[in-house]
Phi, psi and omega in degrees: 000135181289126178295141178248116183236132174255134178243118181253120183102095187255065170271207180298314180296310182297322180295316178296321179295316178302315181297316181295318179295318180297320179300329182265012171089011180281155171272117189244125172255118179259128183235134175198161177270352182254114183296328180295322178293321179294326178300329182291339184241009185297336178271355182250314181285153176292321181211140175243137182225128175269119177199168175270108187288355176275352181267117183301315184294326178295320178290318181299325181295339178266007180056040180302330181299337182270354181281148180293327179203152174235125179255120177265102185256016181294121183244343185259000180211090186293327178298317179295323178297316179297314180296325177295316180296316177299318178298317179297319178296320182293328181266000173086035175301136186295314186216122181245125177242127186239148177267135176239133181260347177220165178293328178296316177301319180298317179298318180295319179298321179293325177295334177279357179091012178276117182266330182262103184237133180253130176239086187305317182294316180295320181291323177295321178296321179294319179296320178295317179300316179299318182292331179281322182282325183234085186304333182277352184278128177254343179199144181211132178236115178285128176261332178199187179289344184248334188235148179219157164259123188231142175249121181231152171290132184303122177303148182305325182290344179275336187295132180090356180256151176281162179301321179297320180293333182290333179049052185298319181293317182290319185274326188232001186052049181229152178240136179274120181270319183199161172241128176257124188230133175272129180224150176282134179229130181290141176278172182298147178065017175073015181275107175056192178209167181218156176278133175230153177261123178248143183250124174264097182283137181046070183301149176277168180295340182270347179296137184256135179283133180250164178299139180074007173293150170248134182254129177257117189235148166260118189212157170292142181302321182292346180268344187299313180297322179297320180293316180299326184262012185302138178233000000 
């Protein structure tokens, strides 16, 4: 079933979110009170609607209650964001995800019972910190204070070795989830070729790591630097 997501507040954050959701096949309803902002996403969202999101009846008329999730991305008017969230709660929205631009805003949202809070600036800072601390890391998802799912460029010492030879669990207490590999693929009718990324899900012990492979690992945080610096 196609996910139905409503995005309220089409600033820079909301516009990027609409585009990302549309690329992944979601049905996207974009809501804002500014028609010019809606014009920016009319080719990305499934539907754009100009309305005052603090009005319960206006939201109810869009059947917001039937959407899988509603993201409140209003960042320039916190009072409007709060009133929108209360309106969504009153009409029975299934899942509300809210954007917070400050720690004070985040505390207030939690007092309203909002558990899913997005802090774009804080998350961007964390990603930058990860890239500075672990130069080989291209992506990192924290699962807890101790464990992460991390994507790293295969260390040079791993290239040419099989997964079994790497002994990732024994040496680093890490498990290999997938290998992302760039390969040349011929286009139709033999015209030229293009680079494509192929994913080897749950690699076998016999799979060999190649140059420029990216490794997706479940690992202890304290092991990430050791893996990046492996010799």
